[in-house]
NUNU-616287 format. One record per residue (C-alpha): residue number from 1; chain; x, y, z. Coordinates in Angstrom, 1 decimal. Example, Ala and Ser with C-alpha at 12.3 -4.5 7.8 and 13.67 -1.06 7.14 Angstrom:
% NUNU-616287
- 1 | A | 12.3 | -4.5 | 7.8;
- 2 | A | 13.7 | -1.1 | 7.1;
//
This chain:
% NUNU-616287
- 1 | A | -0.6 | 10.9 | -39.8;
- 2 | A | -4.3 | 9.3 | -38.7;
- 3 | A | -5.2 | 8.9 | -35.5;
- 4 | A | -5.2 | 5.4 | -34.5;
- 5 | A | -6.4 | 4.7 | -30.9;
- 6 | A | -9.1 | 6.4 | -29.0;
- 7 | A | -6.9 | 6.1 | -25.6;
- 8 | A | -3.2 | 5.4 | -25.5;
- 9 | A | -2.0 | 4.4 | -21.8;
- 10 | A | 1.7 | 4.7 | -20.8;
- 11 | A | 1.7 | 2.4 | -18.2;
- 12 | A | 0.6 | -1.1 | -17.7;
- 13 | A | 0.2 | -1.0 | -13.9;
- 14 | A | -3.2 | -1.1 | -11.7;
- 15 | A | -4.2 | 1.9 | -12.6;
- 16 | A | -3.1 | 1.6 | -16.5;
- 17 | A | -4.4 | -1.8 | -17.1;
- 18 | A | -7.8 | -1.5 | -15.2;
- 19 | A | -8.2 | 1.8 | -17.5;
- 20 | A | -7.4 | 0.6 | -20.3;
- 21 | A | -9.6 | -2.4 | -19.8;
- 22 | A | -12.4 | -0.3 | -18.8;
- 23 | A | -11.6 | 1.8 | -22.1;
- 24 | A | -12.5 | -1.0 | -24.0;
- 25 | A | -15.5 | -2.0 | -22.4;
- 26 | A | -16.9 | 1.6 | -23.2;
- 27 | A | -16.2 | 0.7 | -27.2;
- 28 | A | -12.8 | 3.3 | -27.1;
- 29 | A | -9.8 | 1.4 | -29.4;
- 30 | A | -7.1 | 0.8 | -26.7;
- 31 | A | -3.0 | 0.4 | -26.4;
- 32 | A | -1.0 | 0.0 | -23.7;
- 33 | A | 2.6 | 0.6 | -23.6;
- 34 | A | 4.7 | -0.9 | -20.9;
- 35 | A | 8.3 | -1.0 | -20.9;
- 36 | A | 8.6 | -3.5 | -17.8;
- 37 | A | 6.1 | -6.5 | -16.9;
- 38 | A | 2.0 | -6.2 | -16.9;
- 39 | A | 1.1 | -4.8 | -13.6;
- 40 | A | 3.4 | -3.1 | -12.8;
- 41 | A | 4.8 | -2.0 | -9.3;
- 42 | A | 2.6 | -3.8 | -7.5;
- 43 | A | 2.4 | -7.2 | -9.2;
- 44 | A | 5.9 | -7.5 | -9.7;
- 45 | A | 7.9 | -5.5 | -6.9;
- 46 | A | 5.3 | -4.0 | -4.6;
- 47 | A | 1.8 | -5.5 | -3.0;
- 48 | A | 1.6 | -9.0 | -4.4;
- 49 | A | 4.9 | -10.6 | -3.4;
- 50 | A | 4.9 | -9.0 | -0.3;
- 51 | A | 2.0 | -10.3 | 0.8;
- 52 | A | 3.3 | -13.4 | -0.4;
- 53 | A | 6.4 | -13.5 | 1.7;
- 54 | A | 4.2 | -12.4 | 4.6;
- 55 | A | 2.2 | -15.5 | 4.2;
- 56 | A | 5.0 | -17.4 | 4.2;
- 57 | A | 6.3 | -15.8 | 7.3;
- 58 | A | 3.1 | -16.0 | 9.4;
- 59 | A | 2.6 | -19.8 | 7.9;
- 60 | A | 6.3 | -20.1 | 9.1;
- 61 | A | 5.6 | -18.7 | 12.7;
- 62 | A | 1.9 | -20.5 | 13.2;
- 63 | A | 4.1 | -24.1 | 12.3;
- 64 | A | 6.7 | -23.1 | 14.8;
- 65 | A | 4.0 | -22.2 | 17.3;
- 66 | A | 1.7 | -25.5 | 16.6;
- 67 | A | 1.8 | -26.8 | 19.8;
- 68 | A | -0.3 | -24.2 | 21.2;
- 69 | A | -2.8 | -26.3 | 19.4;
- 70 | A | -1.5 | -29.3 | 20.1;
- 71 | A | 0.1 | -29.6 | 16.7;
- 72 | A | 3.7 | -30.6 | 17.6;
- 73 | A | 5.9 | -30.4 | 14.7;
- 74 | A | 9.6 | -31.9 | 14.8;
- 75 | A | 12.8 | -30.0 | 13.0;
- 76 | A | 10.6 | -27.1 | 10.9;
- 77 | A | 13.1 | -25.6 | 8.8;
- 78 | A | 12.4 | -22.4 | 6.4;
- 79 | A | 13.7 | -23.0 | 2.4;
- 80 | A | 14.0 | -19.5 | 1.6;
- 81 | A | 14.7 | -20.2 | -2.1;
- 82 | A | 11.1 | -22.1 | -2.0;
- 83 | A | 9.9 | -18.7 | -0.7;
- 84 | A | 11.4 | -16.8 | -3.2;
- 85 | A | 10.1 | -19.6 | -6.1;
- 86 | A | 6.2 | -19.2 | -4.6;
- 87 | A | 6.7 | -15.3 | -4.7;
- 88 | A | 7.7 | -15.1 | -8.2;
- 89 | A | 5.3 | -17.8 | -9.3;
- 90 | A | 2.4 | -16.2 | -7.4;
- 91 | A | 3.3 | -12.6 | -9.4;
- 92 | A | 3.9 | -14.9 | -12.7;
- 93 | A | 0.2 | -16.3 | -12.8;
- 94 | A | -1.3 | -13.0 | -11.7;
- 95 | A | 1.3 | -11.3 | -14.7;
- 96 | A | -0.3 | -14.0 | -17.4;
- 97 | A | -4.3 | -13.6 | -15.9;
- 98 | A | -3.1 | -9.3 | -16.6;
- 99 | A | -2.1 | -10.1 | -20.1;
- 100 | A | -4.6 | -12.6 | -21.1;
- 101 | A | -7.2 | -9.6 | -19.8;
- 102 | A | -6.0 | -7.1 | -22.3;
- 103 | A | -5.4 | -9.9 | -25.4;
- 104 | A | -9.5 | -10.7 | -24.4;
- 105 | A | -10.2 | -7.1 | -24.4;
- 106 | A | -8.8 | -6.2 | -27.8;
- 107 | A | -6.2 | -3.9 | -26.2;
- 108 | A | -3.1 | -3.5 | -28.2;
- 109 | A | 0.0 | -4.3 | -26.2;
- 110 | A | 3.2 | -2.7 | -27.3;
- 111 | A | 6.2 | -3.5 | -25.1;
- 112 | A | 8.5 | -0.3 | -25.3;
- 113 | A | 9.2 | 3.1 | -23.9;
- 114 | A | 6.3 | 6.1 | -24.1;
- 115 | A | 7.8 | 9.3 | -24.3;
- 116 | A | 4.8 | 12.4 | -24.5;
- 117 | A | 6.1 | 14.6 | -27.2;
- 118 | A | 5.3 | 18.8 | -27.2;
- 119 | A | 2.4 | 18.2 | -29.9;
- 120 | A | 0.6 | 15.8 | -27.8;
- 121 | A | 1.8 | 12.3 | -29.5;
- 122 | A | 3.7 | 9.5 | -28.2;
- 123 | A | 6.8 | 8.0 | -29.4;
- 124 | A | 7.2 | 4.4 | -28.5;
- 125 | A | 10.8 | 3.5 | -28.5;
- 126 | A | 11.3 | -0.8 | -29.1;
- 127 | A | 13.6 | -3.1 | -29.6;
- 128 | A | 12.7 | -2.5 | -33.5;
- 129 | A | 13.1 | 0.8 | -33.3;
- 130 | A | 10.6 | 3.9 | -33.0;
- 131 | A | 7.2 | 5.3 | -33.8;
- 132 | A | 5.3 | 7.9 | -33.2;
- 133 | A | 1.4 | 7.5 | -32.3;
- 134 | A | -1.8 | 9.5 | -31.6;
- 135 | A | -4.9 | 9.3 | -30.2;
- 136 | A | -7.9 | 11.0 | -29.1;
- 137 | A | -6.7 | 10.9 | -25.4;
- 138 | A | -3.3 | 9.7 | -23.1;
- 139 | A | -3.3 | 8.1 | -19.8;
- 140 | A | -0.4 | 8.4 | -18.1;
- 141 | A | 0.0 | 6.2 | -15.5;
- 142 | A | 3.5 | 5.6 | -15.3;
- 143 | A | 3.3 | 5.1 | -11.2;
- 144 | A | 6.3 | 5.7 | -8.3;
- 145 | A | 9.5 | 4.5 | -8.0;
- 146 | A | 11.5 | 4.3 | -4.3;
- 147 | A | 12.3 | 7.5 | -2.9;
- 148 | A | 16.2 | 8.2 | -1.6;
- 149 | A | 16.9 | 10.4 | 0.8;
- 150 | A | 19.4 | 13.0 | 0.9;
- 151 | A | 21.7 | 10.7 | 3.2;
- 152 | A | 25.2 | 10.9 | 3.3;
- 153 | A | 26.1 | 7.1 | 2.2;
- 154 | A | 22.5 | 6.3 | 0.6;
- 155 | A | 24.1 | 5.5 | -3.0;
- 156 | A | 26.7 | 2.9 | -1.7;
- 157 | A | 26.8 | -0.2 | -3.3;
- 158 | A | 24.6 | -2.5 | -1.6;
- 159 | A | 22.2 | -0.2 | -0.2;
- 160 | A | 18.7 | -2.2 | -1.2;
- 161 | A | 15.3 | -0.5 | -1.9;
- 162 | A | 12.4 | -2.9 | -1.8;
- 163 | A | 13.3 | -3.4 | -5.8;
- 164 | A | 16.5 | -5.3 | -4.7;
- 165 | A | 15.6 | -6.6 | -1.1;
- 166 | A | 12.8 | -8.5 | -3.3;
- 167 | A | 15.5 | -10.5 | -4.9;
- 168 | A | 17.9 | -11.1 | -2.0;
- 169 | A | 18.1 | -15.1 | -2.2;
- 170 | A | 18.7 | -15.8 | 1.3;
- 171 | A | 17.8 | -15.0 | 4.8;
- 172 | A | 20.3 | -12.0 | 6.6;
- 173 | A | 21.6 | -12.6 | 9.9;
- 174 | A | 20.9 | -9.0 | 10.6;
- 175 | A | 19.0 | -5.5 | 8.6;
- 176 | A | 18.5 | -2.1 | 9.2;
- 177 | A | 15.3 | -0.6 | 7.5;
- 178 | A | 15.0 | 2.9 | 7.5;
- 179 | A | 11.7 | 4.0 | 7.6;
- 180 | A | 8.8 | 3.0 | 9.7;
- 181 | A | 5.7 | 3.6 | 7.4;
- 182 | A | 4.0 | 0.3 | 5.4;
- 183 | A | 6.7 | -0.5 | 3.4;
- 184 | A | 9.0 | -0.8 | 6.9;
- 185 | A | 7.3 | -2.5 | 9.5;
- 186 | A | 6.0 | -5.2 | 6.4;
- 187 | A | 9.8 | -6.0 | 6.0;
- 188 | A | 10.0 | -5.6 | 9.3;
- 189 | A | 7.3 | -8.6 | 10.5;
- 190 | A | 8.7 | -10.6 | 7.3;
- 191 | A | 12.4 | -10.7 | 8.3;
- 192 | A | 11.8 | -10.9 | 12.1;
- 193 | A | 9.4 | -14.0 | 11.5;
- 194 | A | 12.4 | -15.3 | 9.5;
- 195 | A | 15.1 | -15.3 | 12.0;
- 196 | A | 16.6 | -11.9 | 11.2;
- 197 | A | 17.7 | -9.6 | 13.7;
- 198 | A | 16.0 | -6.4 | 12.3;
- 199 | A | 16.4 | -2.4 | 13.5;
- 200 | A | 13.9 | -0.7 | 12.8;
- 201 | A | 15.1 | 3.2 | 12.5;
- 202 | A | 11.5 | 6.1 | 12.0;
- 203 | A | 12.2 | 9.9 | 11.9;
- 204 | A | 9.2 | 10.7 | 13.1;
- 205 | A | 7.4 | 10.5 | 16.9;
- 206 | A | 5.8 | 6.7 | 16.2;
- 207 | A | 5.5 | 4.0 | 13.3;
- 208 | A | 3.2 | 4.6 | 10.6;
- 209 | A | 2.7 | 8.1 | 11.2;
- 210 | A | -0.4 | 8.7 | 9.1;
- 211 | A | -2.7 | 6.3 | 10.9;
- 212 | A | -4.5 | 6.2 | 14.0;
- 213 | A | -2.0 | 6.4 | 17.1;
- 214 | A | -3.3 | 4.0 | 18.9;
- 215 | A | -2.3 | 1.9 | 15.8;
- 216 | A | 1.0 | 2.5 | 16.1;
- 217 | A | 1.7 | 2.3 | 19.7;
- 218 | A | -0.1 | -1.4 | 19.5;
- 219 | A | 2.1 | -2.5 | 16.5;
- 220 | A | 5.4 | -0.9 | 18.4;
- 221 | A | 4.7 | -3.4 | 21.0;
- 222 | A | 3.7 | -6.5 | 18.8;
- 223 | A | 7.3 | -5.6 | 17.0;
- 224 | A | 9.2 | -5.6 | 19.7;
- 225 | A | 7.6 | -8.5 | 21.1;
- 226 | A | 8.8 | -10.4 | 18.0;
- 227 | A | 12.5 | -8.9 | 18.4;
- 228 | A | 12.7 | -5.8 | 16.1;
- 229 | A | 14.4 | -3.4 | 17.7;
- 230 | A | 12.7 | 0.0 | 17.2;
- 231 | A | 13.6 | 3.5 | 17.3;
- 232 | A | 11.6 | 6.6 | 16.4;
- 233 | A | 12.7 | 10.1 | 16.7;
- 234 | A | 15.5 | 8.9 | 14.5;
- 235 | A | 17.7 | 10.7 | 12.1;
- 236 | A | 20.0 | 8.8 | 9.9;
- 237 | A | 23.3 | 10.9 | 9.6;
- 238 | A | 25.0 | 9.1 | 7.4;
- 239 | A | 25.9 | 5.4 | 5.6;
- 240 | A | 29.7 | 4.7 | 5.4;
- 241 | A | 30.9 | 0.7 | 4.0;
- 242 | A | 33.3 | -0.6 | 6.5;
- 243 | A | 34.4 | -4.4 | 4.5;
- 244 | A | 31.0 | -6.2 | 4.2;
- 245 | A | 29.4 | -4.1 | 6.5;
- 246 | A | 27.5 | -0.8 | 6.4;
- 247 | A | 28.3 | 1.7 | 9.3;
- 248 | A | 25.4 | 3.4 | 10.2;
- 249 | A | 25.7 | 6.4 | 12.5;
- 250 | A | 21.3 | 8.3 | 13.3;
- 251 | A | 20.5 | 10.5 | 15.9;
- 252 | A | 17.8 | 9.4 | 18.3;
- 253 | A | 16.0 | 12.5 | 20.3;
- 254 | A | 15.2 | 12.0 | 23.6;
- 255 | A | 13.9 | 14.7 | 26.1;
- 256 | A | 15.3 | 17.5 | 23.3;
- 257 | A | 18.5 | 16.5 | 23.1;
- 258 | A | 20.2 | 14.2 | 20.8;
- 259 | A | 22.1 | 10.7 | 21.0;
- 260 | A | 24.6 | 9.6 | 18.5;
- 261 | A | 23.9 | 6.2 | 17.8;
- 262 | A | 26.1 | 3.7 | 15.6;
- 263 | A | 24.9 | 0.0 | 14.3;
- 264 | A | 26.6 | -2.0 | 11.9;
- 265 | A | 25.0 | -4.7 | 9.7;
- 266 | A | 25.8 | -6.0 | 6.3;
- 267 | A | 22.0 | -5.3 | 4.9;
- 268 | A | 20.9 | -2.0 | 4.7;
- 269 | A | 17.0 | -1.4 | 3.3;
- 270 | A | 15.9 | 2.3 | 1.9;
- 271 | A | 12.1 | 1.7 | 3.2;
- 272 | A | 11.6 | 5.8 | 3.0;
- 273 | A | 8.7 | 5.6 | 0.7;
- 274 | A | 8.2 | 6.3 | -2.7;
- 275 | A | 7.8 | 9.2 | -5.5;
- 276 | A | 6.3 | 9.5 | -9.1;
- 277 | A | 8.4 | 8.3 | -11.7;
- 278 | A | 8.9 | 10.5 | -14.7;
- 279 | A | 11.6 | 8.7 | -16.1;
- 280 | A | 11.8 | 9.3 | -20.1;
- 281 | A | 7.8 | 9.9 | -20.4;
- 282 | A | 8.5 | 13.7 | -21.1;
- 283 | A | 10.2 | 14.5 | -24.8;
- 284 | A | 12.3 | 18.0 | -24.4;
- 285 | A | 10.1 | 20.9 | -24.4;
- 286 | A | 7.3 | 19.4 | -23.7;
- 287 | A | 5.5 | 21.5 | -21.1;
- 288 | A | 3.3 | 20.1 | -18.1;
- 289 | A | 2.0 | 21.5 | -15.4;
- 290 | A | 4.1 | 19.8 | -12.2;
- 291 | A | 4.2 | 20.4 | -8.4;
- 292 | A | 7.3 | 18.7 | -6.4;
- 293 | A | 7.5 | 16.2 | -9.0;
- 294 | A | 4.1 | 15.3 | -9.7;
- 295 | A | 1.8 | 15.7 | -12.3;
- 296 | A | -0.9 | 18.2 | -11.5;
- 297 | A | -4.5 | 17.3 | -12.7;
- 298 | A | -7.8 | 18.9 | -12.8;
- 299 | A | -11.1 | 16.9 | -11.6;
- 300 | A | -11.5 | 15.2 | -14.4;
- 301 | A | -7.5 | 14.1 | -14.7;
- 302 | A | -6.9 | 16.2 | -17.4;
- 303 | A | -3.5 | 17.5 | -17.3;
- 304 | A | -2.3 | 21.3 | -18.4;
- 305 | A | -2.1 | 19.5 | -21.8;
- 306 | A | -5.6 | 19.4 | -22.9;
- 307 | A | -6.7 | 15.5 | -24.1;
- 308 | A | -3.6 | 14.1 | -21.8;
- 309 | A | -4.7 | 12.6 | -18.4;
- 310 | A | -3.0 | 11.3 | -15.6;
- 311 | A | -3.9 | 9.0 | -12.9;
- 312 | A | -2.0 | 6.8 | -9.8;
- 313 | A | 1.0 | 7.5 | -8.2;
- 314 | A | 2.4 | 10.1 | -10.8;
- 315 | A | 0.4 | 12.4 | -9.5;
- 316 | A | 0.5 | 11.7 | -6.1;
- 317 | A | -1.3 | 11.6 | -3.0;
- 318 | A | -2.2 | 8.6 | -1.7;
- 319 | A | 0.0 | 6.0 | -3.2;
- 320 | A | -2.2 | 3.1 | -3.3;
- 321 | A | -3.0 | 0.3 | -6.4;
- 322 | A | -6.8 | 0.4 | -5.6;
- 323 | A | -6.6 | 4.1 | -5.6;
- 324 | A | -5.2 | 3.9 | -9.1;
- 325 | A | -7.5 | 1.5 | -10.3;
- 326 | A | -10.3 | 3.3 | -9.2;
- 327 | A | -9.1 | 6.6 | -10.7;
- 328 | A | -8.6 | 5.2 | -13.9;
- 329 | A | -12.1 | 3.7 | -14.1;
- 330 | A | -13.5 | 7.1 | -13.3;
- 331 | A | -11.1 | 9.5 | -15.8;
- 332 | A | -12.3 | 7.4 | -18.3;
- 333 | A | -16.1 | 7.4 | -17.8;
- 334 | A | -15.5 | 11.0 | -17.5;
- 335 | A | -13.6 | 10.9 | -20.8;
- 336 | A | -16.8 | 9.4 | -22.3;
- 337 | A | -19.3 | 11.7 | -21.0;
- 338 | A | -20.5 | 9.2 | -17.9;
- 339 | A | -21.0 | 9.5 | -14.3;
- 340 | A | -18.1 | 8.6 | -12.5;
- 341 | A | -19.1 | 5.0 | -10.6;
- 342 | A | -16.8 | 5.0 | -7.5;
- 343 | A | -16.6 | 7.6 | -4.4;
- 344 | A | -12.7 | 8.7 | -4.8;
- 345 | A | -13.1 | 10.2 | -1.6;
- 346 | A | -13.2 | 7.1 | 0.7;
- 347 | A | -10.0 | 5.4 | 0.2;
- 348 | A | -9.2 | 2.4 | 2.0;
- 349 | A | -5.6 | 2.0 | 3.6;
- 350 | A | -4.2 | -1.5 | 4.4;
- 351 | A | -1.0 | -2.6 | 6.2;
- 352 | A | -0.3 | -6.9 | 5.9;
- 353 | A | 1.7 | -6.9 | 9.5;
- 354 | A | 0.4 | -9.5 | 11.9;
- 355 | A | -1.9 | -8.4 | 12.8;
- 356 | A | -3.4 | -6.9 | 9.9;
- 357 | A | -3.8 | -2.9 | 10.0;
- 358 | A | -6.6 | -1.5 | 8.3;
- 359 | A | -8.4 | 2.3 | 8.1;
- 360 | A | -11.2 | 4.4 | 5.6;
- 361 | A | -12.4 | 7.3 | 6.7;
- 362 | A | -11.8 | 9.9 | 9.0;
- 363 | A | -10.3 | 9.5 | 12.7;
- 364 | A | -11.5 | 10.8 | 16.1;
- 365 | A | -8.7 | 13.3 | 16.0;
- 366 | A | -9.1 | 14.4 | 12.4;
- 367 | A | -13.2 | 15.0 | 13.1;
- 368 | A | -11.8 | 16.6 | 16.0;
- 369 | A | -9.5 | 19.2 | 13.6;
- 370 | A | -12.8 | 19.8 | 11.3;
- 371 | A | -15.4 | 20.8 | 14.0;
- 372 | A | -17.5 | 17.4 | 13.6;
- 373 | A | -18.4 | 16.5 | 17.2;
- 374 | A | -18.3 | 12.4 | 17.3;
- 375 | A | -19.3 | 9.2 | 19.2;
- 376 | A | -16.4 | 6.8 | 19.2;
- 377 | A | -17.6 | 3.0 | 19.6;
- 378 | A | -14.5 | 0.6 | 20.1;
- 379 | A | -14.0 | -3.0 | 21.2;
- 380 | A | -10.9 | -5.2 | 22.4;
- 381 | A | -10.8 | -8.3 | 19.8;
- 382 | A | -8.9 | -10.3 | 22.3;
- 383 | A | -13.0 | -10.9 | 23.8;
- 384 | A | -14.5 | -11.5 | 20.4;
- 385 | A | -15.0 | -15.9 | 19.8;
- 386 | A | -12.7 | -16.2 | 16.5;
- 387 | A | -10.1 | -14.3 | 18.1;
- 388 | A | -9.9 | -16.2 | 21.1;
- 389 | A | -9.9 | -19.2 | 19.4;
- 390 | A | -6.9 | -18.8 | 17.0;
- 391 | A | -5.0 | -16.9 | 19.6;
- 392 | A | -4.8 | -13.6 | 17.2;
- 393 | A | -2.7 | -11.3 | 19.2;
- 394 | A | -4.1 | -8.0 | 21.1;
- 395 | A | -6.0 | -6.1 | 18.5;
- 396 | A | -9.3 | -3.5 | 18.4;
- 397 | A | -11.7 | -2.5 | 16.3;
- 398 | A | -12.7 | 1.4 | 16.5;
- 399 | A | -15.5 | 3.2 | 14.5;
- 400 | A | -16.0 | 6.9 | 14.5;
- 401 | A | -19.6 | 8.2 | 13.8;
- 402 | A | -21.0 | 12.1 | 14.1;
- 403 | A | -22.4 | 12.6 | 16.7;
- 404 | A | -25.9 | 14.5 | 15.1;
- 405 | A | -26.5 | 12.5 | 12.0;
- 406 | A | -25.4 | 9.2 | 13.1;
- 407 | A | -23.4 | 8.7 | 9.8;
- 408 | A | -20.6 | 6.3 | 10.2;
- 409 | A | -17.3 | 8.9 | 9.3;
- 410 | A | -14.6 | 6.3 | 9.7;
- 411 | A | -13.0 | 3.0 | 11.2;
- 412 | A | -10.2 | 2.0 | 12.1;
- 413 | A | -8.9 | -2.0 | 12.3;
- 414 | A | -6.0 | -3.7 | 14.2;
- 415 | A | -6.9 | -7.2 | 14.2;
- 416 | A | -7.2 | -10.8 | 12.1;
- 417 | A | -8.7 | -10.2 | 8.5;
- 418 | A | -9.3 | -6.5 | 8.9;
- 419 | A | -7.8 | -6.0 | 5.5;
- 420 | A | -10.7 | -8.2 | 4.2;
- 421 | A | -14.0 | -6.5 | 6.5;
- 422 | A | -12.6 | -2.5 | 6.1;
- 423 | A | -14.5 | -3.1 | 2.3;
- 424 | A | -17.9 | -2.9 | 4.5;
- 425 | A | -16.9 | 0.0 | 6.1;
- 426 | A | -16.4 | 1.9 | 3.2;
- 427 | A | -19.1 | 0.7 | 1.4;
- 428 | A | -21.0 | 2.3 | 4.7;
- 429 | A | -19.0 | 5.8 | 4.7;
- 430 | A | -19.8 | 6.3 | 1.0;
- 431 | A | -23.3 | 6.0 | 1.4;
- 432 | A | -23.7 | 7.4 | 4.7;
- 433 | A | -25.0 | 4.3 | 7.0;
- 434 | A | -25.6 | 5.3 | 10.5;
- 435 | A | -24.4 | 2.2 | 13.2;
- 436 | A | -27.9 | 1.6 | 13.6;
- 437 | A | -28.5 | 0.8 | 9.7;
- 438 | A | -25.6 | -1.6 | 9.8;
- 439 | A | -26.5 | -3.3 | 12.7;
- 440 | A | -29.9 | -4.3 | 11.5;
- 441 | A | -27.8 | -7.3 | 9.3;
- 442 | A | -27.2 | -10.1 | 11.6;
- 443 | A | -23.6 | -11.4 | 11.8;
- 444 | A | -22.8 | -14.9 | 11.6;
- 445 | A | -21.2 | -16.5 | 15.1;
- 446 | A | -17.8 | -17.6 | 15.4;
- 447 | A | -16.2 | -14.4 | 12.9;
- 448 | A | -14.0 | -12.2 | 13.3;
- 449 | A | -16.6 | -9.9 | 11.6;
- 450 | A | -18.3 | -9.7 | 15.0;
- 451 | A | -16.2 | -7.4 | 16.5;
- 452 | A | -17.6 | -5.0 | 14.0;
- 453 | A | -20.4 | -4.9 | 15.3;
- 454 | A | -19.6 | -4.8 | 18.8;
- 455 | A | -18.1 | -1.6 | 17.8;
- 456 | A | -21.3 | 0.1 | 16.3;
- 457 | A | -22.7 | -1.6 | 19.5;
- 458 | A | -20.7 | 0.3 | 21.5;
- 459 | A | -21.5 | 3.6 | 19.8;
- 460 | A | -25.5 | 3.7 | 20.6;
- 461 | A | -25.5 | 2.9 | 24.1;
- 462 | A | -23.2 | -0.5 | 24.6;
- 463 | A | -21.9 | -3.4 | 23.8;
- 464 | A | -23.3 | -7.1 | 24.4;
- 465 | A | -19.8 | -8.3 | 25.1;
- 466 | A | -18.5 | -5.9 | 26.9;
- 467 | A | -19.1 | -4.8 | 30.3;
- 468 | A | -20.7 | -1.1 | 30.9;
- 469 | A | -18.6 | 2.2 | 30.7;
- 470 | A | -17.9 | 3.7 | 33.8;
//
């Protein structure tokens, strides 16, 4: 059997297709195997459609509240069917763009299911039949799927994951969301904005438990203000079906005592995270080192099978599209003996609530845990001119610097355009820039970005537009 490819990629999500394009640009003969749409979860059932819905929801709320800017619009309504059409068209247009990129880079696009065999080849099952392919390198980039917790009744017909919620053709009158992580709070933002009565149940003591505590506290206040009923330290015990309704029983911890509560709704979303998707990926007898469902890889992303590599959600760690894309680029560079072009240790995290949330690097608390002395600068964005003009909700920008060197260690933002501004902070951390160096560049006025400057100034002696600290 002749070797046909330099690289075979299984999975055409943001990790797989980006890796394939990078490989083609480095001269590798490449093919991508995908049994669904290119773009993977991110483009079709995750990041992109969710952000389209969030944009529509924000625009709807802005129109409803336009009177405060002197814009009076009567008989405002939401056509959710058209919102879904806009969401679908957005994904479709971007998906076509990815297909054109694959074609333009002369990458073979194979529509089918790729299975790794025990001898290191790939069996592809297509509508036409089966084919066995060989390659010098194989990259596994099959992403993740919704996690289903072992809760009684969680698999009842009608209980939705994010996949099914994206297909809902109307705004539910009420919705229970199990899980207060990124997926849960973003969908809570969407449906509360469109008028649903949303109840959010989170087992941890706060929303977004992996992020800065102040972010969690602020977000809880903002969501409550918008009508979301939030219960933290709430453990779902069981789910039952009664006619068209789900009966959700949960225990809420308060002062070390559990109070059992029951809530009823016709719509229930399980948003308890995602797990690696290895369905059909391995032929029986194929031996790869695994750890709790995740593929174990070395520093160069090679698995325990020589010549077979893996990236993205399927290897665990931070499950983000841009992390998978960056890992894909670095994995391909390492295959070709090229020094990795991206620092994979600095990964920005973004949450597209309103206001947006963005973090990169480490928090003050994490630095303390590592024995690093820090200086933290912070500014409240209600004093920012642009935020005042657009009447943004309460927010802040916080930066954490190393007390000894002055180098930026982390940044946490909860404000308008936070997801756009976090890139500067990632660049600074990667290049070990100090607050003084970052302040050498003048920031335009009026902009949201001025808040970053104020927070940096607060690190080195005081922000101009803030009263002196006591």
